[in-house]
N, C-alpha and C positions, 0 to 999 in steps of 0.2 A: 339465503342463509350463505356467510361465509364458510368454506372447506380450511378457511386456517392456512391453504398452499400458497406460499411466498417464490415468486418467478424473477427472472432478469430478463428486461427486455432492451434494455440498453449500456451501452458501454462506450467510455472514451479512455484515452491516456496520451499524456504529454510526458514523457521520459527522455534519458539520453538512450534510448533505445529507437526514439523514433518518434515523430509529432500526431499519428495516428495507428488506428490500427492496423492498418496494410503496413507500413513501415515498420512497426514494432515486429510484427509476425515475420517479414524478412529475416530482421536481427536476429529473432527467438530462434529461427531455422539453420543460420547460420552461424551461431555460437559466438556470434559479434559483440563484441565489449564496448560500453560507453564509457571508458575508464580514460584517463587523459592527467599527464601532469599541470599543477598551476602555479606557475613561477610565482605569482603576485601571493599565496601562501609561504611560499618559504621566503620572500623577504617578509613577512609577516612573524615569522618566528615559528611557523609550524614545525614538527617534527617530521611530518608527511603532506606532501603536496598533492596526493593523488586525490583525484574528485571525479564524479560522476561531470558529463559535459552535458549541459542541458540549455537550448539557446530560451530567448525569451520570446514569448508570442508576439507578434504586432496586431493590438488593436484598437488601435487609431481609426480603423475604418469601421469598428464596430460598436466601440464604447465613445462617450462623449470625454472629454477633459476632465471635467465634474466629477464621473464615475470612475476614470483613472486614479485619480489623486487618493482618493480614499482606498486605490489596492495595494496592499505589499505585493512582496513578488511572488511569493507562494500565491497568491490570491489570479496573477495574471494565468498560472498554471491551470488551475482550476477551472478558469473560468471555459481556456480551450479544452479542458477534457470534459465539462459537464456541457458544453455547446454540442460535442461530438455523443455524447451518451444521449442526448435530448433527441438530438437530430436520429440516431439509429433507433431509438423509441417512437420514433413517431409524433412526438410532444412538441406543439410550438406554441409561440407566444399566447396565442388565442383558446389554447385546451391552459395552459397555466393560470391565465383571468380567471379563467371559468372554474378551475376545480382546486381542490384545496392539495397541495402536493407538497410534502415537506422536506427538511434536507438536516442530513446529518453529517459531520466532516470531521477526521481526524486531523489534528492539528495541537500541535504541540510549546511551537514560540513562532517570536515573529522579530527576531533578534536584530536584522538590519536596520526595520525600521524604530526599533527603541534606541539604538545606538544612535543612528543619525540625529533621533531627536535628542538627545541628551549633548548630543558633541555640539548642535546648534546652542541650547542653553547656556553651557560653558564658554563656548565662544562670543556669544553676544548677550548672555547676563539678560534674557528676554523672553520669557516664553511667549508673547505674542507672536513671536516670529516665526512659530513652528507650524502655523497654519493648521488649516480645520481637517487637513486630512490625516496630520499624525496619531491621532488617538485610534480611528479606523484602520488607521495600518498596524500598530502598534500591539495590539490587543490580541489573544490566541485565538480569539472566534473572528478574525478579521476576515476567513473565507466564507463562513456560513453568513456574517452580516451582511456581505458584499453581496454573494450571490442571492443571498432572500430576495434582495430589494432588486436587483438588475433581473433577477428571473420571474419575479413578483410573485415569490412562496410563500403561500398561507398556513402551510399546517406545522407540523414538528420542526424546531428550529434550533439547532444548539449544536454546539463543537465539541467534539470527544478527546480527551485529554488523556491519552493512557498510554502515554510514551510510545515505545517502538510497535504498538500494537493498536495505535490508534484507529487508522484505516479499517484492520480487522472488525474491530469493534463496533465500528461504526455502522457496517454493514449487519454485524449480528445485532444489535441495537436495533436495525430499521424493521429486520426481518421480524425479531419479537414484535414490536409495534403493529406490525399488518398481521402478522400472523394473529393477534389477540384483538384486530378487529379497529384498532383504534387510528389505524391511518389506512389509507389505500395506496398509495405511492410515494414513494421517499427518494428524494437523490441523495443517495450515500457515495462514499469516497474520503479520500485521503489526500493531502499536499503537503509537500516541505521545501522550504526553501534551502536555495544550495549557496549561498554566498557564503564567504570568507569569515564572518562574523559567526555562522550561525554554528559552528563546529569546535570554535576553538577551544572549549574545555572537554569535551571528546580526544581532541589531540593530546590534551595536556595529562590528561591519565594513562595516555598509550593505549588506547582504543585501536588506533589506526596501525594499517598496514604501512611497514616503513620500506617495503621492496620497489623501491620508485624507477630501477633502472629499466623495468618496461612494464608500463601500468596496466595495459590488458592482462596481464598476467598476474597483479598483484592480488586479487580477490580468488582466494584457493578455499570457498569452504568444502569442511569435509576431510583435505587433502590433510596430512602428516605434517608438510611443510609451509599450513598457514602460520600468519602471525598477527591478524589484524583486519579489523574490518575498512572499508574504503568508503566514504561520506557519498552521496547523491541525493536526488529528489527531484521535483517534477511534481505533476500529479494522473490520480486517477478518479473515475468516478464511474457510478454504476445505477442505472434505474430499476429501484426494487420496486414489487407493484403484486397485489392479491393476484391469485390465478382469475378472479371472477372479472377485476380489473381490466386484465390483459386483454380475455378472449374477448367482454365486450365493447374493445378499441377494435378488435381485430387484428391485434399487433402480432409480432413473430417474437416467441417465445424462443429466448436463445437459453434460459437452463432454468433450475428450482434451486433456488436454496432450502436444504434439508436438515442440516444442522447446526448448533454453535451453542459449543462449550467453551467457557470462561474458569478463574480460577484466581488466586491473589496467595502468592508464596506465603508470607507472612513471614519472611525470613530476611536475609542479605539483600540491602538496597540493591546492588549492582551484580552478585553472584547468582544464576540459574538455580532451578531448583527441579533435582526429577519427580518431587511428589506432585507437587504444583501443575506440571506440564501432562501427565500423567492424567489427573484428575479432570484438566480441560478436554482431552482428548475422550476420553469416558464419556465424558458430559456431552460431546458433539454427536457420537457412535449412538447413545442411548438415547439422545432426541430425533435423531434421523431413522430408528426403528433398524439399526443395522448392524450386521457382525463385521469384524474386522475386515474379513478377506470380500466384502463387497467395495473397499475402495483399491483405487486399481493406480490411484497416481497420488505422491504426498509431495506439493508444493513446501520445502521446509525451509522455516527462518534462517537457518543456516546463514552467520553472518561471516564466518570465517576467524571468530575469536579460539584459542586452545578451548578453555573451557567451557563454551556456550553450545558448539558444536557436539563437545564429547556426552552435554548432557543429553542434547535432542535425539543426539545417534541412541543413546542408551532409550530415551521415551520410544522412540520409532518403533527399536527394535521387542522391546519388551509389548507392545499393542500390537505390531504388524508384522512377527517377526517370524509365524506362523505361515503368512501368506506372501511375503516379501513383494510387497508392492513396488513399482518404479519411485524411484526417490531423486529430485534434484533441486539444487537452489540456484534462482534466476537471479540472484544478489553474484553468484560468479561474474556476469555480464555488465548487471546495474552498479553493482555496490549495495550499500546499504541505503535503501530511500527511507529509511527512518518513519517518519507521522502517517507516510503513504503506503508503506510497503506492505500492510495488512489488505489493503485496496489494489495496491497495482499488482499485485501476486495473484490476485482472484481474475486479475485481467489477463494476465500472461497464461493463466491455467486455464482459462475460457477460450481465449485463440489457438492455446493447443490440443484442447478439446475438440473445438469444432474444425482446424485444421488436421486432425491424426497425426499429430506426433508428440513427440515430447521434447523442448527444450534442453541442451546438455547443461552440466553442471562442469563449467567448463575449466580449467586448469585444475582438474581433480586426477591425481596421478600415481600418491602413494598412499591408500589409506590409513588410518592408525586403530587403533585396537576396538575402538566403537565403529566408525565408520564402514570397516571391513565386512559388516555385521548387516551393511543394509545393500539395498540393489540398487546402487546409485548410474544414473546415465551418463556416464561421460562423454559421449558424443551422443547427436540427434539420432535417433531414430524415430520412423514411422510405428505409431500406433495408436488405433482406436481405443480410445476410453471410455465410458461414463459416467463414471464418479471419482474426484478427486477432493482430497482435503488439503489445506491450506494452514500452517503453523506461525503463529504471530506470539512473539514473549518478548516483554517490555521491562526497563529498570525499574525497580520499585516493584517487581514481582507481580506483572499483570501478563495475566496467558488468556491468549484466543485459539480456538481453534473452529474452523468452520468446515462443511462440508456441503458440496455443491453437485449436483447429476444434472446428466443431459435432461431435458426435460421428453415425457414420452407420449401424452397427451392422457397417461391413462392415471 
């Protein structure tokens, strides 16, 4: 009989902080920024040419040409992250072919693939020239479509499209499906394309920082001088499975997912809402059967927008003000990884929990009225912690909060 407990046994990451867990840990410890100035964006008319610098994985030796032509940019990142996660979990193709493993990934666009297809049709007036891969690259579910076929996944299979909370919701939904006994193992994660087509509309509404003179110092979550987010991307993947499945396989258990809170603001399409965030935080704590003082570290959603950070600081203070856990936003180093952020920030926090440190909220020098009430980590500190909370909030008022704790065997 299932205990309803859900654990994490593998994780992978491909981001502007590194191409694997070891590289990313080094960047987190050093407070290294992955933000650069991209001249091509300036030529396209962007107000801000700042972006996370993410290398494309070289997959020619791993995947056939036919497989690769079906994959949009974000699929390349997701494959690299998933391969790492399965390897750490001790899962090989023989296991995947014999067992029902699901996939839930957060992804909310595939702009480059759509743009290139439309450009071809306009230029040639012939849709037959698009090629067979165009449709599989251009749909939002491009990651789950491609990875499910490449890894022969036969469990749950769909994409979470929840704006900048997509990656977090994918973990939350995977957690609930396993907790309810509907799945034994699910590959969860988030992916985000980084190309110049993906973020033009964000730039157009003035969402981005224009502090281009020193890219590494542009992303300033919680700082009084913040002026907007910096776009970034890549992919993160985690293997979630039932405790019984992990024990039966003899897998190394990295952590346990114990709480998932979600809510919708039901209000403004882009403005954050304190009530909505509070309801998600309280739901996560209730599901985890934890008091607020049990949470020792909060990886904040904080993207460095003036209003967004203020509302989140108010929410964190309202719930955790008595215990004042350490708080940092890894977006100060990565920029905003959007659709993947909720998944990547769980990976970053897991790296910290196992490494006994908390990565800095770099570029935090001057607090404002709300962030002054938080215990923000401006420089990396050595600190052992066993429970953390990860916030993710998206356009449309979608909110997600995850609570994860070190597995103790109890």
